[in-house]
ROMARDREN-610938 format. One record per residue (C-alpha): residue number from 1; residue in three letters; x, y, z. Coordinates in nm, 4 decimals, padded with zeros to 6 digits. Layout:
(NUM; ALA; (X; Y; Z))
...
! end
This chain:
(1; UNK; (07.7443; 10.3047; 09.1743))
(2; UNK; (07.4567; 10.3437; 08.9670))
(3; UNK; (07.2702; 10.6593; 08.9272))
(4; UNK; (06.9614; 10.7761; 08.7429))
(5; UNK; (07.1395; 10.9410; 08.4676))
(6; UNK; (07.2838; 10.6065; 08.3625))
(7; UNK; (07.0025; 10.3811; 08.3798))
(8; UNK; (06.9046; 10.4364; 08.0115))
(9; UNK; (07.2355; 10.3117; 07.8871))
(10; UNK; (07.2556; 10.0283; 08.1598))
(11; UNK; (06.9303; 09.8342; 08.1785))
(12; UNK; (06.8723; 09.6260; 08.4822))
(13; UNK; (07.0280; 09.2778; 08.4452))
(14; UNK; (06.8279; 08.9620; 08.5418))
(15; UNK; (06.9631; 08.8593; 08.8663))
(16; UNK; (06.9690; 08.4738; 08.9416))
(17; UNK; (07.2107; 08.5388; 09.2296))
(18; UNK; (07.0603; 08.5110; 09.5676))
(19; UNK; (07.3001; 08.6100; 09.8451))
(20; UNK; (07.4338; 08.3114; 10.0474))
(21; UNK; (07.3090; 08.2402; 10.4056))
(22; UNK; (07.5002; 08.2453; 10.7154))
(23; UNK; (07.6228; 07.9180; 10.8407))
(24; UNK; (07.4005; 07.8115; 11.1237))
(25; UNK; (07.1317; 08.0820; 11.0717))
(26; UNK; (06.9067; 08.1330; 10.7748))
(27; UNK; (06.9287; 08.5206; 10.7419))
(28; UNK; (06.9326; 08.6921; 10.4131))
(29; UNK; (07.1832; 08.9746; 10.4208))
(30; UNK; (07.1807; 09.2353; 10.1435))
(31; UNK; (07.5309; 09.3492; 10.1440))
(32; UNK; (07.8629; 09.8557; 09.9949))
(33; UNK; (08.2057; 09.8375; 10.0791))
(34; UNK; (08.3983; 10.1591; 10.1182))
(35; UNK; (08.5999; 10.1067; 10.4510))
(36; UNK; (08.7020; 09.7473; 10.4879))
(37; UNK; (09.0501; 09.8667; 10.5699))
(38; UNK; (08.9541; 10.0920; 10.8721))
(39; UNK; (08.7465; 09.7888; 10.9921))
(40; UNK; (09.0520; 09.5440; 10.9744))
(41; UNK; (09.2843; 09.7898; 11.1204))
(42; UNK; (09.0676; 09.8546; 11.4196))
(43; UNK; (08.9759; 09.4947; 11.4712))
(44; UNK; (09.3312; 09.4223; 11.4858))
(45; UNK; (09.4293; 09.7057; 11.7172))
(46; UNK; (09.1494; 09.6323; 11.9804))
(47; UNK; (09.1433; 09.2462; 11.9624))
(48; UNK; (09.2341; 09.2551; 12.3326))
(49; UNK; (08.8873; 09.4092; 12.3968))
(50; UNK; (08.7156; 09.0873; 12.2709))
(51; UNK; (08.5527; 09.0129; 12.5860))
(52; UNK; (08.3076; 08.7130; 12.5470))
(53; UNK; (07.9856; 08.9037; 12.4970))
(54; UNK; (08.1404; 09.1596; 12.2632))
(55; UNK; (08.3064; 08.8816; 12.0735))
(56; UNK; (07.9867; 08.6752; 12.0271))
(57; UNK; (07.7764; 08.9843; 11.9355))
(58; UNK; (08.0161; 09.0963; 11.6663))
(59; UNK; (08.0561; 08.7382; 11.5460))
(60; UNK; (07.6847; 08.7065; 11.5198))
(61; UNK; (07.6692; 09.0242; 11.2932))
(62; UNK; (07.8904; 08.8584; 11.0328))
(63; UNK; (07.7489; 08.6783; 10.7392))
(64; UNK; (07.9870; 08.3935; 10.6742))
(65; UNK; (07.9773; 08.2590; 10.3078))
(66; UNK; (08.2147; 08.0296; 10.1682))
(67; UNK; (08.2693; 08.0458; 09.7880))
(68; UNK; (08.5733; 07.8473; 09.7257))
(69; UNK; (08.3788; 07.5478; 09.5814))
(70; UNK; (08.2234; 07.7789; 09.3239))
(71; UNK; (08.5626; 07.8700; 09.1852))
(72; UNK; (08.7756; 07.7016; 08.9128))
(73; UNK; (09.0915; 07.7406; 08.7056))
(74; UNK; (09.2225; 07.9556; 08.9800))
(75; UNK; (09.5616; 08.1262; 08.9063))
(76; UNK; (09.8594; 07.9944; 09.1008))
(77; UNK; (09.9745; 08.2114; 09.4064))
(78; UNK; (10.3410; 08.3382; 09.3565))
(79; UNK; (10.5529; 08.2381; 09.6445))
(80; UNK; (10.7587; 08.5465; 09.7704))
(81; UNK; (11.0934; 08.4680; 09.9397))
(82; UNK; (10.9920; 08.6376; 10.2642))
(83; UNK; (10.8866; 08.5462; 10.6284))
(84; UNK; (10.5315; 08.6288; 10.5312))
(85; UNK; (10.3262; 08.6202; 10.2052))
(86; UNK; (10.1316; 08.9099; 10.0644))
(87; UNK; (09.7558; 08.9250; 10.1121))
(88; UNK; (09.5137; 09.0064; 09.8271))
(89; UNK; (09.1530; 09.0855; 09.9378))
(90; UNK; (08.8663; 09.1697; 09.7182))
(91; UNK; (08.6255; 09.4293; 09.8488))
(92; UNK; (08.2793; 09.4485; 09.6902))
(93; UNK; (07.9846; 09.6704; 09.7801))
(94; UNK; (07.6182; 09.6006; 09.7621))
(95; UNK; (07.4036; 09.8938; 09.6530))
(96; UNK; (07.1011; 09.7355; 09.8010))
(97; UNK; (06.8565; 10.0045; 09.9704))
(98; UNK; (06.7078; 09.7443; 10.2027))
(99; UNK; (06.8247; 09.9192; 10.5193))
(100; UNK; (06.7087; 10.1993; 10.7175))
(101; UNK; (06.7806; 10.5398; 10.5464))
(102; UNK; (06.9351; 10.3706; 10.2616))
(103; UNK; (06.6859; 10.4654; 09.9865))
(104; UNK; (06.8798; 10.8082; 09.9171))
(105; UNK; (06.7988; 10.8141; 09.5514))
(106; UNK; (06.4617; 10.6225; 09.5033))
(107; UNK; (06.6655; 10.3480; 09.3015))
(108; UNK; (06.6064; 09.9722; 09.3513))
(109; UNK; (06.9665; 09.8594; 09.3639))
(110; UNK; (07.0608; 09.5182; 09.4274))
(111; UNK; (07.3900; 09.4916; 09.2314))
(112; UNK; (07.7453; 09.6042; 09.3152))
(113; UNK; (07.9705; 09.8352; 09.1220))
(114; UNK; (08.2264; 09.9152; 09.3962))
(115; UNK; (08.5313; 09.6846; 09.3648))
(116; UNK; (08.8491; 09.7370; 09.5368))
(117; UNK; (09.1435; 09.5042; 09.5589))
(118; UNK; (09.3636; 09.5518; 09.8850))
(119; UNK; (09.7027; 09.4307; 09.8566))
(120; UNK; (09.9130; 09.4155; 10.1572))
(121; UNK; (10.2926; 09.3813; 10.0830))
(122; UNK; (10.4960; 09.0783; 10.2285))
(123; UNK; (10.7082; 09.2950; 10.4276))
(124; UNK; (10.4014; 09.4502; 10.5892))
(125; UNK; (10.5178; 09.8033; 10.5158))
(126; UNK; (10.2820; 09.9277; 10.2581))
(127; UNK; (09.9181; 09.8548; 10.1166))
(128; UNK; (09.7479; 09.9388; 09.7981))
(129; UNK; (09.3715; 09.9805; 09.7448))
(130; UNK; (09.3184; 09.9387; 09.3613))
(131; UNK; (08.9772; 10.0589; 09.2465))
(132; UNK; (08.8185; 09.8968; 08.9319))
(133; UNK; (08.5718; 10.1252; 08.7549))
(134; UNK; (08.2149; 09.9718; 08.7240))
(135; UNK; (08.2051; 10.0585; 08.3401))
(136; UNK; (08.5213; 09.8616; 08.2544))
(137; UNK; (08.4499; 09.6383; 07.9620))
(138; UNK; (08.6229; 09.3019; 08.0255))
(139; UNK; (08.5696; 08.9280; 07.9478))
(140; UNK; (08.3223; 08.7694; 08.2040))
(141; UNK; (08.4018; 08.3965; 08.2355))
(142; UNK; (08.1315; 08.1368; 08.3075))
(143; UNK; (08.0734; 08.1210; 08.6788))
(144; UNK; (07.8994; 07.8756; 08.9104))
(145; UNK; (07.6151; 07.9042; 09.1453))
(146; UNK; (07.6019; 07.7348; 09.4771))
(147; UNK; (07.4092; 07.4425; 09.3286))
(148; UNK; (07.6893; 07.3952; 09.0670))
(149; UNK; (07.4891; 07.5362; 08.7748))
(150; UNK; (07.6779; 07.7420; 08.5184))
(151; UNK; (07.6088; 08.1076; 08.4683))
(152; UNK; (07.7236; 08.1729; 08.1089))
(153; UNK; (07.9836; 08.4486; 08.0598))
(154; UNK; (08.0315; 08.6971; 07.7929))
(155; UNK; (08.2867; 08.9171; 07.6075))
(156; UNK; (08.2947; 09.3131; 07.6307))
(157; UNK; (08.0777; 09.2717; 07.9485))
(158; UNK; (08.0573; 09.5535; 08.2030))
(159; UNK; (08.2447; 09.4768; 08.5068))
(160; UNK; (07.9674; 09.5211; 08.7576))
(161; UNK; (07.7463; 09.2708; 08.5676))
(162; UNK; (07.9225; 08.9725; 08.7306))
(163; UNK; (07.7812; 09.0605; 09.0805))
(164; UNK; (07.4246; 09.1038; 08.9457))
(165; UNK; (07.4470; 08.7608; 08.7659))
(166; UNK; (07.6435; 08.5513; 09.0229))
(167; UNK; (07.7164; 08.7563; 09.3421))
(168; UNK; (08.0636; 08.7603; 09.5083))
(169; UNK; (08.1840; 08.4221; 09.3617))
(170; UNK; (08.1305; 08.5465; 09.0072))
(171; UNK; (08.3052; 08.8802; 09.0632))
(172; UNK; (08.6038; 08.6817; 09.2217))
(173; UNK; (08.6076; 08.4428; 08.9314))
(174; UNK; (08.6085; 08.7360; 08.6806))
(175; UNK; (08.8774; 08.9081; 08.8792))
(176; UNK; (09.1123; 08.6021; 08.9004))
(177; UNK; (09.0718; 08.5286; 08.5223))
(178; UNK; (09.1193; 08.8849; 08.4139))
(179; UNK; (09.4109; 08.9735; 08.6410))
(180; UNK; (09.5926; 08.6470; 08.7056))
(181; UNK; (09.5955; 08.7363; 09.0815))
(182; UNK; (09.4274; 08.4745; 09.3361))
(183; UNK; (09.2318; 08.6294; 09.5982))
(184; UNK; (09.2927; 08.5197; 09.9485))
(185; UNK; (08.9692; 08.6601; 10.1138))
(186; UNK; (08.6583; 08.8641; 10.0009))
(187; UNK; (08.4501; 09.1045; 10.1816))
(188; UNK; (08.0989; 09.2650; 10.0902))
(189; UNK; (07.9376; 09.5654; 10.2828))
(190; UNK; (07.6102; 09.7468; 10.2605))
(191; UNK; (07.4876; 10.0878; 10.2637))
(192; UNK; (07.3594; 10.0613; 10.6230))
(193; UNK; (07.6886; 09.9506; 10.7458))
(194; UNK; (07.8666; 10.2339; 10.5768))
(195; UNK; (07.6264; 10.4926; 10.7323))
(196; UNK; (07.6819; 10.3305; 11.0680))
(197; UNK; (08.0586; 10.3516; 11.0766))
(198; UNK; (08.0505; 10.7153; 10.9872))
(199; UNK; (07.7990; 10.7963; 11.2556))
(200; UNK; (07.9998; 10.5665; 11.5166))
(201; UNK; (08.3015; 10.8079; 11.4859))
(202; UNK; (08.0714; 11.1148; 11.5049))
(203; UNK; (08.0985; 11.2021; 11.1318))
(204; UNK; (08.3868; 11.2540; 10.8975))
(205; UNK; (08.5262; 11.5933; 10.7836))
(206; UNK; (08.5303; 11.6843; 10.4262))
(207; UNK; (08.6414; 11.9822; 10.2224))
(208; UNK; (08.4662; 12.0848; 09.9014))
(209; UNK; (08.5794; 12.3672; 09.6689))
(210; UNK; (08.2224; 12.4498; 09.5409))
(211; UNK; (07.8651; 12.4112; 09.6648))
(212; UNK; (07.7092; 12.0859; 09.6078))
(213; UNK; (07.3361; 12.0861; 09.5444))
(214; UNK; (07.1984; 11.7520; 09.4075))
(215; UNK; (06.8271; 11.6903; 09.4500))
(216; UNK; (06.8887; 11.3522; 09.2972))
(217; UNK; (07.0751; 11.2330; 09.6001))
(218; UNK; (06.9144; 11.4633; 09.8567))
(219; UNK; (07.2378; 11.6334; 09.9337))
(220; UNK; (07.3332; 12.0075; 09.9876))
(221; UNK; (07.6739; 12.0867; 10.0987))
(222; UNK; (07.7959; 12.4478; 10.1153))
(223; UNK; (08.1667; 12.5050; 10.0046))
(224; UNK; (08.4391; 12.4632; 10.2840))
(225; UNK; (08.5260; 12.2234; 10.5424))
(226; UNK; (08.2549; 12.0456; 10.7444))
(227; UNK; (08.1733; 11.7226; 10.9190))
(228; UNK; (07.9122; 11.4847; 10.7491))
(229; UNK; (07.7181; 11.2318; 10.9224))
(230; UNK; (07.6330; 10.8848; 10.7930))
(231; UNK; (07.3401; 10.9854; 10.5668))
(232; UNK; (07.5136; 11.2897; 10.4310))
(233; UNK; (07.8418; 11.0979; 10.3804))
(234; UNK; (07.6596; 10.8179; 10.1816))
(235; UNK; (07.5056; 11.0633; 09.9515))
(236; UNK; (07.8421; 11.2559; 09.9149))
(237; UNK; (08.0493; 10.9304; 09.8066))
(238; UNK; (07.7536; 10.8472; 09.5619))
(239; UNK; (07.6782; 11.1892; 09.4095))
(240; UNK; (07.8268; 11.2395; 09.0702))
(241; UNK; (07.6516; 11.5380; 08.8674))
(242; UNK; (07.7492; 11.8758; 08.9710))
(243; UNK; (08.0598; 11.7680; 09.1561))
(244; UNK; (08.4230; 11.7894; 08.9773))
(245; UNK; (08.4130; 11.6867; 08.6415))
(246; UNK; (08.0882; 11.4882; 08.6737))
(247; UNK; (08.2384; 11.1540; 08.5801))
(248; UNK; (08.2278; 10.8378; 08.7541))
(249; UNK; (08.6077; 10.8267; 08.7609))
(250; UNK; (08.6070; 11.1373; 08.9586))
(251; UNK; (08.3606; 11.0031; 09.2035))
(252; UNK; (08.5888; 10.7042; 09.2484))
(253; UNK; (08.8781; 10.9422; 09.3447))
(254; UNK; (08.6479; 11.1178; 09.5902))
(255; UNK; (08.5434; 10.7664; 09.7417))
(256; UNK; (08.9166; 10.6813; 09.7682))
(257; UNK; (08.9851; 11.0096; 09.9676))
(258; UNK; (08.6809; 10.9613; 10.1881))
(259; UNK; (08.8099; 10.6223; 10.2763))
(260; UNK; (09.1346; 10.7797; 10.3854))
(261; UNK; (08.9594; 11.0388; 10.5884))
(262; UNK; (08.7500; 10.7670; 10.7617))
(263; UNK; (09.0605; 10.5425; 10.8320))
(264; UNK; (09.2510; 10.8604; 10.9761))
(265; UNK; (08.9415; 10.9256; 11.2037))
(266; UNK; (08.9155; 10.5615; 11.3169))
(267; UNK; (09.2828; 10.5642; 11.4021))
(268; UNK; (09.2732; 10.8955; 11.5856))
(269; UNK; (09.2968; 10.8998; 11.9709))
(270; UNK; (08.9342; 11.0355; 11.9732))
(271; UNK; (08.8177; 10.6960; 11.8572))
(272; UNK; (09.0799; 10.4398; 11.9819))
(273; UNK; (09.0639; 10.5836; 12.3457))
(274; UNK; (08.6690; 10.6039; 12.3555))
(275; UNK; (08.5438; 10.2518; 12.4305))
(276; UNK; (08.1750; 10.3378; 12.3511))
(277; UNK; (08.2688; 10.4905; 12.0242))
(278; UNK; (08.4975; 10.2019; 11.9296))
(279; UNK; (08.2333; 09.9605; 12.0192))
(280; UNK; (07.9786; 10.1403; 11.7993))
(281; UNK; (08.2219; 10.1586; 11.5135))
(282; UNK; (08.3071; 09.7633; 11.5426))
(283; UNK; (07.9291; 09.6919; 11.5665))
(284; UNK; (07.8393; 09.8959; 11.2470))
(285; UNK; (08.1292; 09.7683; 11.0686))
(286; UNK; (08.0407; 09.4104; 11.1098))
(287; UNK; (07.6682; 09.4375; 11.0972))
(288; UNK; (07.6513; 09.4528; 10.7184))
(289; UNK; (07.9462; 09.2270; 10.6503))
(290; UNK; (07.9484; 08.9123; 10.4353))
(291; UNK; (08.2748; 08.7436; 10.4042))
(292; UNK; (08.4555; 08.4218; 10.3895))
(293; UNK; (08.6803; 08.4970; 10.6933))
(294; UNK; (08.5369; 08.2579; 10.9395))
(295; UNK; (08.5229; 08.4767; 11.2635))
(296; UNK; (08.6216; 08.7960; 11.4296))
(297; UNK; (08.9371; 08.6488; 11.5600))
(298; UNK; (09.0601; 08.5803; 11.2167))
(299; UNK; (08.9630; 08.9222; 11.1093))
(300; UNK; (09.1613; 09.0530; 11.4005))
(301; UNK; (09.4716; 08.8606; 11.2829))
(302; UNK; (09.4376; 09.0126; 10.9306))
(303; UNK; (09.3922; 09.3579; 11.0828))
(304; UNK; (09.7114; 09.3046; 11.3024))
(305; UNK; (09.8990; 09.2744; 10.9829))
(306; UNK; (09.8512; 09.6482; 10.8996))
(307; UNK; (09.9669; 09.7789; 11.2438))
(308; UNK; (10.3110; 09.9186; 11.1309))
(309; UNK; (10.1844; 10.0768; 10.8335))
(310; UNK; (10.1659; 10.4566; 10.8377))
(311; UNK; (09.8674; 10.6367; 10.6633))
(312; UNK; (10.1072; 10.7661; 10.3955))
(313; UNK; (10.1898; 10.4096; 10.2972))
(314; UNK; (09.8244; 10.3210; 10.2500))
(315; UNK; (09.7772; 10.4231; 09.8842))
(316; UNK; (09.4710; 10.4243; 09.6516))
(317; UNK; (09.4870; 10.4014; 09.2725))
(318; UNK; (09.2702; 10.3227; 08.9972))
(319; UNK; (09.3339; 10.0632; 08.7258))
(320; UNK; (09.4901; 10.2294; 08.4177))
(321; UNK; (09.2269; 10.2700; 08.1538))
(322; UNK; (09.1193; 10.4588; 07.8403))
(323; UNK; (08.7599; 10.5776; 07.7492))
(324; UNK; (08.5734; 10.3728; 07.5072))
(325; UNK; (08.2440; 10.5825; 07.4469))
(326; UNK; (08.0578; 10.5938; 07.7814))
(327; UNK; (08.2640; 10.2921; 07.9050))
(328; UNK; (08.6467; 10.2191; 07.9827))
(329; UNK; (08.8993; 09.9582; 07.8689))
(330; UNK; (09.2146; 09.8680; 08.0709))
(331; UNK; (09.5231; 09.9641; 07.9090))
(332; UNK; (09.8594; 09.7591; 07.8717))
(333; UNK; (09.9577; 09.9323; 08.1898))
(334; UNK; (09.6925; 09.7505; 08.3760))
(335; UNK; (09.8729; 09.4324; 08.2949))
(336; UNK; (10.2040; 09.5743; 08.4277))
(337; UNK; (09.9887; 09.6630; 08.7384))
(338; UNK; (09.8462; 09.3180; 08.7980))
(339; UNK; (10.1860; 09.1578; 08.7208))
(340; UNK; (10.3596; 09.3720; 08.9887))
(341; UNK; (10.1050; 09.3165; 09.2480))
(342; UNK; (10.0930; 08.9406; 09.1860))
(343; UNK; (10.4717; 08.9367; 09.2298))
(344; UNK; (10.4756; 09.1947; 09.5188))
(345; UNK; (10.6996; 09.4311; 09.3175))
(346; UNK; (10.7079; 09.8071; 09.3433))
(347; UNK; (10.4578; 09.9830; 09.1330))
(348; UNK; (10.6926; 10.2546; 09.0006))
(349; UNK; (10.5182; 10.5396; 08.8244))
(350; UNK; (10.1918; 10.3559; 08.8413))
(351; UNK; (10.1653; 10.4989; 09.1906))
(352; UNK; (10.2218; 10.8585; 09.0781))
(353; UNK; (09.9085; 11.0656; 09.1506))
(354; UNK; (09.7706; 10.8167; 09.3997))
(355; UNK; (09.5781; 10.9293; 09.7096))
(356; UNK; (09.7506; 10.8446; 10.0397))
(357; UNK; (09.5277; 10.7748; 10.3454))
(358; UNK; (09.7103; 11.0827; 10.4891))
(359; UNK; (09.5642; 11.2911; 10.2036))
(360; UNK; (09.2371; 11.3326; 10.3454))
(361; UNK; (08.9583; 11.5442; 10.1855))
(362; UNK; (08.9722; 11.8023; 10.4652))
(363; UNK; (09.3557; 11.8513; 10.4124))
(364; UNK; (09.3926; 11.8835; 10.0329))
(365; UNK; (09.7389; 11.7611; 09.9790))
(366; UNK; (09.8545; 11.8077; 10.3260))
(367; UNK; (09.9036; 11.5233; 10.5909))
(368; UNK; (09.6234; 11.4614; 10.8170))
(369; UNK; (09.8495; 11.4456; 11.1175))
(370; UNK; (09.7146; 11.1375; 11.2430))
(371; UNK; (09.9093; 10.9433; 11.4950))
(372; UNK; (09.9186; 10.6461; 11.2501))
(373; UNK; (10.1499; 10.8591; 11.0328))
(374; UNK; (10.4329; 10.7726; 11.2588))
(375; UNK; (10.3626; 10.4108; 11.2999))
(376; UNK; (10.6017; 10.3203; 11.0241))
(377; UNK; (10.9654; 10.4285; 11.0988))
(378; UNK; (11.0317; 10.5222; 10.7489))
(379; UNK; (10.7293; 10.7569; 10.6746))
(380; UNK; (10.8389; 11.0703; 10.4944))
(381; UNK; (11.1660; 10.9077; 10.3704))
(382; UNK; (11.2534; 10.6247; 10.1396))
(383; UNK; (11.3081; 10.2814; 10.2526))
(384; UNK; (11.6139; 10.2327; 10.0415))
(385; UNK; (11.7605; 10.3523; 09.7161))
(386; UNK; (11.7460; 09.9952; 09.5885))
(387; UNK; (11.4802; 09.9501; 09.3589))
(388; UNK; (11.5410; 09.5800; 09.2780))
(389; UNK; (11.2657; 09.3492; 09.1677))
(390; UNK; (11.2663; 09.1781; 09.5034))
(391; UNK; (11.1700; 09.4864; 09.6915))
(392; UNK; (10.8301; 09.5185; 09.8316))
(393; UNK; (10.6103; 09.8236; 09.7184))
(394; UNK; (10.7151; 10.1151; 09.9233))
(395; UNK; (10.7719; 10.5070; 09.9195))
(396; UNK; (11.1092; 10.4724; 09.7486))
(397; UNK; (10.9481; 10.4747; 09.4126))
(398; UNK; (10.9443; 10.7292; 09.1549))
(399; UNK; (10.8221; 11.0849; 09.1717))
(400; UNK; (10.6453; 11.3152; 08.9148))
(401; UNK; (10.2754; 11.3390; 08.9159))
(402; UNK; (10.0839; 11.3317; 08.5962))
(403; UNK; (09.7120; 11.4172; 08.5654))
(404; UNK; (09.4780; 11.2399; 08.5031))
(405; UNK; (09.7020; 10.9961; 08.6737))
(406; UNK; (09.5193; 10.6888; 08.5944))
(407; UNK; (09.6029; 10.7251; 08.2285))
(408; UNK; (09.9871; 10.7852; 08.2617))
(409; UNK; (10.2252; 10.5391; 08.1387))
(410; UNK; (10.4790; 10.3905; 08.3864))
(411; UNK; (10.8303; 10.3348; 08.3278))
(412; UNK; (10.9338; 09.9574; 08.2742))
(413; UNK; (11.0946; 09.9412; 08.6008))
(414; UNK; (11.0776; 10.1417; 08.9271))
(415; UNK; (11.3225; 10.4252; 08.9733))
(416; UNK; (11.5318; 10.4793; 09.2908))
(417; UNK; (11.4154; 10.8425; 09.3085))
(418; UNK; (11.3296; 10.8797; 09.6738))
(419; UNK; (11.1031; 11.1923; 09.6280))
(420; UNK; (10.7613; 11.1941; 09.7875))
(421; UNK; (10.6056; 11.3588; 09.4913))
(422; UNK; (10.3439; 11.0576; 09.4375))
(423; UNK; (10.0508; 11.2171; 09.6094))
(424; UNK; (09.7466; 11.3205; 09.3992))
(425; UNK; (09.8142; 11.6775; 09.2420))
(426; UNK; (09.5806; 11.9741; 09.2798))
(427; UNK; (09.4394; 11.8892; 08.9406))
(428; UNK; (09.3591; 11.5317; 09.0410))
(429; UNK; (09.1880; 11.6611; 09.3635))
(430; UNK; (08.9854; 11.9116; 09.1558))
(431; UNK; (08.9017; 11.6408; 08.9030))
(432; UNK; (08.7208; 11.4587; 09.1901))
(433; UNK; (08.5687; 11.7695; 09.3475))
(434; UNK; (08.7933; 11.7845; 09.6455))
(435; UNK; (08.9670; 12.0977; 09.7904))
(436; UNK; (09.3067; 12.1539; 09.6724))
(437; UNK; (09.6093; 12.3344; 09.8377))
(438; UNK; (09.5152; 12.6611; 09.6818))
(439; UNK; (09.1293; 12.6253; 09.7717))
! end
């Protein structure tokens, strides 16, 4: 997410993109996705509560924008020999400040620099959230506007420029061309929705090893464990300077950990058994949503696909990269990552050092203890010692943790080591400004 310290190096881009309008209603929606997964999980679990009024209300919140006609030369989907097929969903975040209490740093916003690919395995036993650094230098292909006009591409373009030029469709076009993975659906969420989701569950607990005092983001958090409300949480996931190593990569890890903490809070009995809290969460989650999923019913169907996945099997990683001055470039390991996701294969050592949704900020490297951890019968143990290419990504993969984990090299094939040593290490957590097991 952009911050004042980087504006001199990253001038504002001209933005011919204007957000699409919801079918049947002319409403401009400035749309930041941090917690799509929690939304989908909850929608699926409580779809039975969709009484007519609530269903219509939530449907009316969502801004449905189809972009398929703007995409071209799409990569072919790989058919998996399984009863179900994998799901690949691209999550983008709008940093527009055009919402109540969203002007936390005095910047204009209007772009998107949060991009996460959520991959759900064909066997529905594991899910990965893969973060793409906003400063990644990539080839940006030509993309199309709603009117069919061409937006010229460029080489060595920053990843987040695609959204500024052409919105979700341009980012999807860029992702598909640069990874070879076809996207099934996309979602964009804004700052206001994020704040609302946190407030709807009465805040999310975090643990910070040192005091955070950033006047730039209007945030002061004393060291230790405490619960943040929506406004504080928004500043917490966006602050960079004075936290961890001060890098944007460290901030990505902190955002991933916060998503895990929010998912755990949403799936806790304190939320699922409180109808008022649940409705508040669903209302906040859908209010700032722009997507090509046609309605709440279809979102619930996607959410139900996650119902048997324990928190430990929801992993967050960052695409492998190397620094190139103030920017980053993907390494050859990124090609391996995209190939394995496209073919629904185990990630092997690429998963080492990843954050699990059970590894929440308040718990360091310990489990959250959420009931969802027991949802999958094989949590805490390997699915199998078989590491064949036909296997789905699961916790039976290799073990040793390296830091920083994002630049580690994977083995050519996953091993059959069933150790659970894939969680982010204390060094990884400290790098992001999170409490460690020794904090």
